[in-house]
C-alpha positions as semicolon CSV with decimal commas, in nm:
position;residue;x (nm);y (nm);z (nm)
1;X;-4,843;6,788;-0,844
2;X;-4,539;6,869;-1,026
3;X;-4,605;6,892;-1,409
4;X;-4,280;6,627;-1,478
5;X;-4,361;6,389;-1,243
6;X;-4,747;6,339;-1,320
7;X;-4,685;6,224;-1,655
8;X;-4,687;5,845;-1,540
9;X;-4,372;5,657;-1,666
10;X;-4,066;5,755;-1,485
11;X;-3,906;6,081;-1,708
12;X;-3,574;6,173;-1,680
13;X;-3,741;6,477;-1,495
14;X;-3,923;6,274;-1,265
15;X;-3,560;6,086;-1,177
16;X;-3,421;6,425;-1,135
17;X;-3,645;6,561;-0,846
18;X;-3,713;6,218;-0,699
19;X;-3,332;6,206;-0,653
20;X;-3,323;6,573;-0,546
21;X;-3,609;6,456;-0,290
22;X;-3,433;6,226;-0,169
23;X;-3,098;6,396;-0,101
24;X;-3,342;6,652;0,080
25;X;-3,285;6,939;-0,154
26;X;-3,679;6,986;-0,182
27;X;-3,750;7,047;0,194
28;X;-3,765;7,307;0,363
29;X;-3,831;7,674;0,310
30;X;-3,914;7,795;-0,059
31;X;-3,664;8,118;-0,152
32;X;-3,819;8,314;-0,426
33;X;-3,515;8,364;-0,701
34;X;-3,571;8,680;-0,976
35;X;-3,335;8,707;-1,353
36;X;-3,395;8,787;-1,684
37;X;-3,342;8,487;-1,874
38;X;-3,380;8,523;-2,281
39;X;-3,681;8,432;-2,419
40;X;-3,531;8,150;-2,652
41;X;-3,363;8,001;-2,408
42;X;-3,731;7,992;-2,208
43;X;-3,874;7,818;-2,518
44;X;-3,593;7,583;-2,607
45;X;-3,586;7,460;-2,239
46;X;-3,965;7,415;-2,171
47;X;-3,950;7,220;-2,564
48;X;-3,665;6,995;-2,498
49;X;-3,784;6,912;-2,131
50;X;-4,216;6,955;-2,166
51;X;-4,230;7,130;-1,863
52;X;-4,463;7,448;-1,882
53;X;-4,474;7,603;-1,529
54;X;-4,144;7,875;-1,501
55;X;-4,116;7,730;-1,120
56;X;-4,124;7,363;-1,229
57;X;-3,836;7,426;-1,499
58;X;-3,603;7,682;-1,276
59;X;-3,668;7,370;-1,009
60;X;-3,570;7,142;-1,277
61;X;-3,252;7,330;-1,405
62;X;-3,131;7,379;-1,015
63;X;-3,189;7,008;-0,946
64;X;-2,933;6,892;-1,223
65;X;-2,697;7,145;-1,102
66;X;-2,695;7,031;-0,745
67;X;-2,691;6,662;-0,866
68;X;-2,462;6,729;-1,138
69;X;-2,258;6,368;-1,159
70;X;-1,849;6,498;-1,119
71;X;-1,718;6,164;-1,169
72;X;-1,496;6,218;-1,452
73;X;-1,358;6,508;-1,260
74;X;-1,275;6,296;-0,970
75;X;-1,132;6,020;-1,171
76;X;-0,903;6,272;-1,375
77;X;-0,815;6,433;-1,016
78;X;-0,703;6,122;-0,917
79;X;-0,410;6,036;-1,227
80;X;-0,097;5,974;-1,081
81;X;-0,194;5,882;-0,748
82;X;-0,166;5,480;-0,748
83;X;0,214;5,409;-0,727
84;X;0,396;5,265;-1,030
85;X;0,477;4,995;-0,828
86;X;0,181;4,874;-0,722
87;X;0,153;4,536;-0,871
88;X;-0,227;4,497;-1,003
89;X;-0,191;4,182;-1,148
90;X;-0,396;3,879;-1,024
C-alpha cells in the first residue's frame, strides 16, 4: 500500500492518488524514468508531503501535474465570447 494513502485520514495525497486512479492514470504498465534533481528540492518535497519513497513522490508530483485544474485559464480564455447585447437580467 502506498505510503501517502496508508495514513488513514483523507489527505491531499490520497485525494490526488484516488482522482488519478479514477481517471485511469494509474493503470497499465509501469515505465521507468530517470532524472537528476536537486537534493534540497527532494528534501523539501518529502518533508512537505510526508512521502518518503522516491517513486511515490514522483507519482504524486506527476499526478498533480496531470490533474491540474485549468478552470482559471479556461474562464479567462472565454473573455469577450458573450455578446455585450445579451440580456443577463432575471
